[in-house]
C-alpha positions as CSV (number, residue, x, y, z in Angstrom):
1,M,-9.0,-5.8,30.5
2,E,-8.7,-9.8,31.4
3,P,-6.3,-12.0,34.3
4,E,-3.7,-13.6,32.2
5,A,-3.5,-17.2,33.2
6,G,-0.6,-18.1,35.6
7,T,0.8,-15.0,36.3
8,N,-0.4,-11.7,38.2
9,R,-0.4,-9.8,35.2
10,T,-3.2,-8.6,33.2
11,A,-4.6,-9.4,29.4
12,V,-4.9,-6.5,27.1
13,A,-8.4,-7.9,25.2
14,E,-8.8,-4.4,23.3
15,F,-6.9,-1.4,22.3
16,I,-7.9,2.5,22.3
17,L,-8.0,4.4,19.1
18,P,-8.2,7.4,19.8
19,G,-8.3,8.6,16.1
20,L,-7.1,11.8,14.5
21,V,-9.1,14.3,16.5
22,Q,-11.0,14.4,19.6
23,T,-13.9,17.4,19.2
24,E,-16.8,16.1,17.6
25,E,-16.8,19.0,14.6
26,M,-13.6,18.1,13.6
27,Q,-14.7,14.4,13.6
28,S,-17.4,15.2,11.6
29,V,-15.0,17.3,9.2
30,V,-12.8,13.8,9.1
31,F,-16.1,11.6,8.5
32,V,-16.6,13.3,5.2
33,L,-13.1,13.6,4.0
34,F,-12.3,10.0,4.5
35,L,-15.8,8.9,3.4
36,F,-15.3,11.1,-0.1
37,A,-11.6,9.6,-0.3
38,Y,-13.1,6.3,0.1
39,L,-15.6,6.5,-2.6
40,V,-13.1,8.5,-5.0
41,T,-10.7,5.7,-4.8
42,I,-13.4,3.0,-5.4
43,G,-14.0,4.7,-8.1
44,G,-11.3,5.2,-10.0
45,N,-9.7,2.1,-9.0
46,L,-12.8,1.0,-10.6
47,S,-11.9,2.8,-13.8
48,I,-8.4,1.4,-13.8
49,L,-9.7,-2.4,-13.7
50,A,-12.5,-1.7,-16.6
51,A,-9.6,0.0,-18.6
52,W,-7.2,-3.2,-18.0
53,L,-10.6,-5.4,-19.8
54,L,-10.4,-3.1,-22.7
55,V,-6.4,-2.9,-23.3
56,H,-4.7,-6.4,-22.1
57,T,-1.4,-5.7,-21.9
58,P,1.1,-6.9,-19.4
59,M,1.8,-3.3,-17.8
60,Y,-2.5,-3.2,-17.4
61,F,-2.5,-6.8,-15.9
62,F,-0.3,-5.4,-13.5
63,L,-2.1,-2.0,-13.1
64,G,-5.4,-3.9,-12.5
65,N,-3.4,-6.0,-9.8
66,L,-2.5,-2.6,-8.3
67,S,-5.8,-1.5,-8.4
68,V,-7.1,-4.1,-6.2
69,L,-4.2,-3.6,-3.7
70,D,-5.3,-0.2,-3.2
71,V,-9.1,-0.6,-2.6
72,G,-7.9,-3.6,-0.4
73,C,-5.4,-1.0,1.7
74,I,-8.0,2.0,2.0
75,T,-10.7,-0.7,3.1
76,V,-8.7,-2.6,5.5
77,T,-8.8,0.9,7.5
78,V,-10.9,3.7,6.4
79,P,-14.7,1.7,7.0
80,A,-13.0,0.8,10.5
81,V,-12.4,4.3,10.9
82,L,-15.7,5.4,9.8
83,G,-17.5,3.1,11.8
84,R,-15.7,4.1,14.9
85,L,-16.6,8.0,14.0
86,L,-20.3,6.9,13.6
87,S,-21.0,4.7,16.8
88,H,-18.2,7.1,18.5
89,K,-16.7,4.3,20.2
90,C,-13.1,3.9,19.8
91,T,-12.5,0.6,20.3
92,I,-11.0,-2.3,18.9
93,S,-10.9,-5.9,19.9
94,Y,-7.1,-7.4,20.0
95,D,-8.2,-10.2,17.3
96,A,-9.3,-7.4,15.4
97,C,-6.2,-5.3,16.0
98,L,-3.9,-8.0,14.8
99,S,-6.3,-9.2,11.5
100,Q,-6.1,-5.8,10.5
101,L,-2.7,-5.4,10.9
102,F,-2.1,-8.8,9.2
103,F,-4.0,-7.8,5.8
104,F,-2.7,-4.1,5.7
105,H,1.3,-5.4,5.8
106,L,0.0,-8.1,3.3
107,L,-1.6,-5.6,0.7
108,A,1.5,-3.4,1.5
109,G,4.2,-6.0,0.7
110,V,2.5,-7.2,-2.6
111,D,2.5,-3.5,-3.4
112,C,6.3,-3.4,-2.7
113,F,6.6,-6.4,-5.0
114,L,4.1,-5.5,-7.6
115,L,5.9,-1.7,-8.2
116,T,9.2,-4.4,-9.1
117,A,7.3,-6.1,-11.4
118,M,6.3,-3.2,-13.3
119,A,9.4,-1.5,-13.1
120,Y,11.1,-5.3,-15.2
121,D,8.2,-4.6,-17.7
122,R,9.2,-1.2,-18.4
123,F,12.6,-2.4,-18.8
124,L,11.9,-5.1,-21.4
125,A,9.5,-3.2,-23.2
126,I,11.8,-0.6,-23.7
127,C,15.3,-1.9,-23.4
128,R,14.2,-5.8,-25.1
129,P,11.2,-5.4,-27.3
130,L,12.0,-8.1,-29.4
131,T,12.0,-10.3,-26.6
132,Y,9.3,-8.5,-24.6
133,S,6.2,-11.1,-25.5
134,T,8.4,-14.1,-24.6
135,C,10.2,-12.6,-21.9
136,M,6.9,-11.5,-20.3
137,S,4.0,-13.4,-21.5
138,Q,0.7,-14.1,-19.2
139,T,2.5,-17.3,-17.9
140,V,5.3,-15.1,-16.5
141,Q,3.0,-12.0,-15.4
142,R,1.1,-14.8,-13.1
143,M,4.2,-16.4,-11.5
144,L,5.5,-13.1,-10.5
145,V,1.9,-12.0,-9.1
146,A,1.9,-15.2,-7.7
147,V,5.6,-14.8,-5.8
148,S,4.2,-11.5,-5.1
149,W,1.2,-12.5,-2.8
150,T,3.3,-15.3,-1.3
151,C,6.4,-13.5,-0.1
152,A,4.0,-10.7,1.3
153,F,1.8,-13.4,3.0
154,T,5.0,-14.9,4.3
155,N,6.0,-11.5,5.8
156,A,2.6,-10.2,7.5
157,L,1.9,-13.8,8.9
158,T,5.6,-13.6,10.7
159,H,4.9,-10.2,11.9
160,T,1.6,-11.2,13.5
161,I,2.6,-14.4,15.0
162,A,5.6,-13.0,16.4
163,L,3.3,-9.9,17.6
164,T,1.5,-12.7,19.8
165,T,4.2,-13.8,21.9
166,L,4.1,-10.3,23.1
167,N,2.8,-9.5,26.1
168,F,-0.1,-6.2,26.7
169,C,-0.7,-6.2,30.4
170,G,-0.7,-1.9,30.8
171,P,-1.4,0.9,28.3
172,N,-4.1,-0.1,25.7
173,V,-4.3,3.3,23.8
174,I,-3.0,3.3,20.3
175,N,-2.2,6.8,19.2
176,H,-3.1,6.2,15.6
177,F,-6.5,5.5,14.1
178,Y,-5.4,1.9,12.7
179,C,-3.0,-1.0,14.4
180,D,0.4,-0.8,12.9
181,L,3.4,-2.9,14.5
182,P,5.5,0.5,16.1
183,Q,2.6,2.0,18.2
184,L,2.0,-1.9,19.4
185,F,5.9,-2.3,19.9
186,Q,5.3,0.9,22.2
187,L,2.8,-0.8,24.5
188,S,4.0,-3.9,25.0
189,C,5.5,-4.6,28.5
190,S,7.9,-7.7,27.4
191,S,11.2,-7.2,25.4
192,T,10.5,-6.4,21.4
193,Q,14.1,-7.1,20.4
194,L,13.0,-10.2,18.3
195,N,10.3,-8.3,16.9
196,D,12.6,-5.6,16.0
197,L,15.4,-7.4,14.1
198,L,12.3,-8.8,12.2
199,L,11.2,-5.6,11.2
200,F,14.5,-4.3,10.3
201,V,15.2,-7.5,8.5
202,A,11.6,-7.2,6.3
203,A,12.0,-3.5,6.0
204,A,15.6,-4.5,3.7
205,F,14.0,-7.6,2.3
206,M,10.5,-5.8,1.3
207,A,12.0,-2.1,0.7
208,V,15.8,-1.7,-0.3
209,V,15.8,-5.3,-2.7
210,P,12.7,-3.8,-4.7
211,L,14.2,-0.2,-4.9
212,V,17.6,-1.7,-5.9
213,L,15.8,-3.3,-8.3
214,I,13.5,-0.8,-9.3
215,S,16.8,1.7,-9.7
216,V,18.8,-0.7,-12.0
217,S,15.8,-1.5,-13.8
218,Y,14.9,2.7,-14.3
219,A,18.9,3.2,-15.0
220,H,19.1,1.2,-18.1
221,V,15.6,2.3,-19.4
222,V,16.6,6.1,-19.3
223,A,19.9,4.9,-20.8
224,A,18.0,3.9,-23.7
225,V,15.5,6.2,-24.0
226,L,17.6,8.8,-24.2
227,Q,18.9,7.2,-27.4
228,I,15.6,7.3,-29.1
229,R,16.0,10.1,-32.1
230,S,12.4,10.7,-32.1
231,A,11.0,13.5,-29.9
232,E,7.5,12.0,-29.7
233,G,9.0,8.4,-28.7
234,R,11.1,10.0,-25.7
235,K,8.0,11.6,-24.6
236,K,5.9,8.6,-24.8
237,A,8.9,6.5,-22.8
238,F,9.3,8.8,-20.3
239,S,5.0,9.4,-19.7
240,T,4.7,5.8,-19.2
241,C,8.1,5.4,-16.5
242,G,7.1,9.1,-15.1
243,S,3.8,7.7,-13.6
244,H,5.3,4.8,-12.5
245,L,7.9,6.8,-10.7
246,T,5.9,9.0,-9.2
247,V,4.1,5.8,-7.1
248,V,7.3,4.4,-6.4
249,G,8.7,8.0,-4.8
250,I,5.0,8.3,-2.8
251,F,4.9,5.0,-1.8
252,Y,8.5,4.3,-0.8
253,G,9.0,7.7,0.8
254,T,6.1,7.4,3.3
255,G,7.1,3.7,3.9
256,V,10.8,4.4,4.9
257,F,9.3,7.5,7.4
258,S,7.2,4.8,9.2
259,Y,9.2,1.8,9.3
260,M,13.1,2.6,8.9
261,R,13.6,4.8,11.7
262,L,13.6,4.6,15.6
263,G,10.0,5.4,16.7
264,S,9.4,7.4,19.7
265,V,6.6,8.8,21.2
266,E,6.9,12.3,20.8
267,S,6.6,11.6,16.7
268,S,3.4,9.8,17.4
269,D,1.4,12.8,15.6
270,K,3.2,13.0,13.0
271,D,3.0,8.9,12.4
272,K,-0.5,9.8,11.8
273,G,-0.1,11.9,9.0
274,V,1.9,9.4,7.2
275,G,-0.4,7.0,8.3
276,V,-3.1,9.0,6.2
277,F,-0.9,9.3,3.8
278,M,-0.1,5.7,3.6
279,T,-3.6,4.5,3.7
280,V,-5.7,7.3,2.2
281,I,-4.1,9.4,-0.1
282,N,-1.7,6.9,-1.6
283,P,-5.0,4.3,-2.8
284,M,-6.7,7.6,-4.0
285,L,-3.8,9.3,-6.2
286,N,-2.5,6.3,-7.6
287,P,-5.2,6.2,-10.6
288,L,-5.2,9.5,-11.0
289,I,-1.4,9.2,-11.5
290,Y,-1.8,6.8,-14.1
291,S,-4.6,8.6,-15.9
292,L,-3.3,11.9,-16.0
293,R,0.4,11.2,-16.8
294,N,-0.4,8.0,-19.1
295,T,-1.9,8.7,-22.6
296,D,-2.1,5.2,-22.8
297,V,-4.9,4.8,-19.7
298,Q,-6.3,8.2,-21.0
299,G,-7.1,6.4,-24.3
300,A,-8.5,3.6,-22.5
301,L,-10.9,5.4,-20.0
302,C,-11.8,7.6,-23.1
303,Q,-13.1,4.1,-25.2
304,L,-14.8,3.2,-22.2
305,L,-16.7,5.9,-22.0
306,V,-17.0,6.4,-25.2
307,G,-18.8,2.8,-25.4
308,K,-20.8,3.1,-22.9
309,R,-22.6,6.3,-24.1
310,S,-23.0,4.5,-27.3
311,L,-25.0,1.6,-25.5
312,T,-26.7,4.5,-24.0
């Protein structure tokens, strides 16, 4: 720690991230599992991106962007964890901690809005099929993605700047495996009232509002699907929507547990488990969910594999 200019307190120059486990044997197990999850996530999401190049539809445009976010989200956290496990160093600099926090909240924020845009896409495709191509043109798709990135960037930058106003002058051990807001608030020796308020407002704007819009969209979708006479048509519509709703449920379930409740030291071990789900399991599961439950994605991936075999 370094002296803080103009005061008798000391400023924290680095934080300690103990990680998930302490014993060397378990660290080796965690390293193998995290490396495997990282490679599976990269491979699975690259497959979705390849399918997007074959099937040029709005849903695949959003799926491709979601795959980029999944790769980015797991890359922000897992390689750093693997590096600390290899070097047996548990420290992270103050600047690196803030950078990790910024990019994590940037990518997670885009995810919130992108899932909402995908729900709107399903609403238009099923409830407004005659105007779908007009309402979901390439210009509209790009605008939705651009707005998602802009809102998420503003949110992440606001939290990061607000965090720099806090003083860290005492304990520097973050009982987690990556830097996040609730754990850093616990270490601050200054008031976090403003930061808590910002986090609450952001949770309402980034989570509650999109979740309401998604719920309204799918309420209309369900009503429209139930009016379809063909059993095959209902099955196809529900398979497409089901995969998206599964991803929404997992994403928002872990997010609500992490940010829309009062944090405590006693719950920190649970926070680690939720953190693993958010940063490792979710990105790994998303391409599997979309490929296993969506016949269109399966067809595109099969077409990709057949094309590769014919070339060889």
